C-alpha positions, 0 to 999 in steps of 0.5 A: 020808261015813263018820266016818273019812273026815270026820276025815281031812278035818277042817281043822287047828287052824292052818287054823281059827285063820287063817280070816277068821271066826275070826282077828278074834276073837283081837283081841276076846278074846285069842290064847290064849283063842281057841286054847284054845277052838279046841282044845276045839271040835275035841275036841268035833267028834271026839267027836261024829263018833265017836258018829255012825252010818254014813250020818249026814251030817257038817257041811260046812266052812262049818257047822263054821266057823259053829259054831266062831264061836258056840262061841268067843263063847258065853261072852260072850253075856250081856255087852254085845256090840260090833257093827257098826252098818249100820242108818243109825240112830245110836241105838235099842233095839239100842244101849246106847252109841255109840263114844267118842273115843280121848281119852275112852277114855284119860281114862276109863282114867287115871281108873280107874288109881288111887283117886279122892278123893270131893269134900268135903261143901262142894264137893257144892253147887257145880258140878264142873269138867266141869259148869262147862265145860259151862255155859261152852261152851253159854252157861248160868249153871250145869250139872249131870250125872246118870247118864242123861237119864232120871234127869235128867228124873226129878230135874227133875220131882221137884223142880220138878213139884209144880204140874203139868207142861204137855206137848203131847199129841203129845210124851207118849211114850217118853223112851227104849226102855222108859221113858215120860214118864208113868212118870217123872212118876208116879215123881216125883209130878208131874202131866202135863197134856196139851194140844193135839191129837196133831198140833198144839198152840198157845201158847193151849193151854199158856196155859190149862193150870194148870201150873208147868212147860211141857215141850217134849220130843223123841221120838227116832226118832218121825216127827211128819210134818205135826205143828205146835208153837209156835216156841220164842221164842213159848213163851219169851214165854208162860212169861215172862209167866206166870212159868212154867219152860220146860224144853226136852228135846233128847233126843239133840240136840247141844250147839252149832251148829257150821258143820261140822254144818250140815244136821243137823235138830236144835236145839242146847242153845246155841240153846235157851238163847240163845232163852230156855229156862230149863232144857235137858236132853239126853243125853251119848251122843247128838250130844254124842258122850260117854258115857251121862249126863244133862245139865241146863243152867240158872241156878244158882237153877233147879238149886239144888233138884236140888243140895239134894235129899237123895238126890242122890248116888243119881243122880250121874254116875260119875266115870269117865264124867265124866272121859270127858265132860270129854275129849270137851268138850276136843275142842269147842275146835276144831269141825273137829277135833271132827268128825274125833275124835268118832266120831258126828260123824265118821260124820255128816260123812263125804262121800257120795262117800266112802260111794259109793266104799266101797259100790261096793268092798264090793259087788264083794267081797260079790257072791261071797258064797254067801249072796247072789244079788246085792250092789249099791251103792245110794244111800240118799235122805234120805227113808226112812233111820232116821237122818233121823227122829232126826237129819236129815242128808246122804244115804247109800250102802250095799250091798243084799244079796239072799239066795240060798237064805234069807229076808231075815230069815234073812240078817239073823239070820245077820249079827246072829249073826256075830262081830262082830255086824252089824246091818242094815236090811231091805227087802221083798227085801233086807238093806241095809248103810247105810254112814252108820253104819259106820266105814271100819275095819269094811269089811274085817270085813264082807267077811271075815265074808260073803266067799267061803269056800273049802274048805281042802285036806285036812289032818291033824287037828292 
């Protein structure tokens, strides 16, 4: 095709704006921004085609749409990108923050509208309103909030770890992607004392360790198959008898044991405190369902050194995030309502039958996609899903996509490079969309991005 013929068949401005890959971008940026970038893209295409020598193959319509999508979003590459999570895993190195509830978003917005007063100096030694609500909710005497769980652990080790910190050898790993427990201890000036074997530790192992703190921690996403460690109550008895501080790090664990969440293989902060733990640490953006933050629940006496630390303000939680967390805690008054309103819990409590019906509908639509040779609704068993190693929970359903003319990794890259980005799991011969972590509102976005693309009728360049 010579350049003149290609320019005559170039899709119009309006055709491109209405394309299923392009139209959703107007909601993420703005209609004016997308329209401006489509015009700029068409100008660049015309200029490029004009420079082609006769016989050079111009791009196909589908290639044009792909390039236009990247062109529109290229200025946002360095920013945090929203994405569709079809991995089945609620957290991991790919994710910075799970979605917040509408109530948390509104609370954050309202807190950002006006100037916020700083608390009086005398008030800084007392729990904030949100911290007090946290403590009451979980049955703790007091609570304290930090920028992140990692920061909370750092402060705890810095203020309480001078006499050594005993930890099971199998639990010395990454607290989060890029942050190791050993690095936190080094920064805090605390000595970690590893006890037991990698796959087994007993109360006697801890008893003989010369340490002022015993730390039980959770390595999220690490499958400790066959590993054994002491029951929490046994550790409570040991630490009480030896006058040691027992710190339980629940990682991304939940605040409460609620009936709606039965089947989730995670101990709650409420249960750990009831069992006798002295301090409980967990992340606000995990199963708590709030913004990124670190939560420490303990007695007022245990938290006093953290509140009195002279550089404490460096680690305090941002007031906007604290407002969002407060709104999230309000939802806990009704566990059934929390399961509907808090996005993470909404995903986890979706019935498998609901997921099956969605997967079957999606598979029918995606089977027409030219990028795949087959799309099949599949049940995802309890064993084998990344969600299970980090949370535990019900089985799932998803869509297995077998690529047509590319590798599985190539198809996964194509999904990840789209707008919105779609992150999936990969098997030996297929890309797997696990609907356990996909919101129903996102089903249409997936099918629009991967659905069949028809060549539009020839039209003017508009």
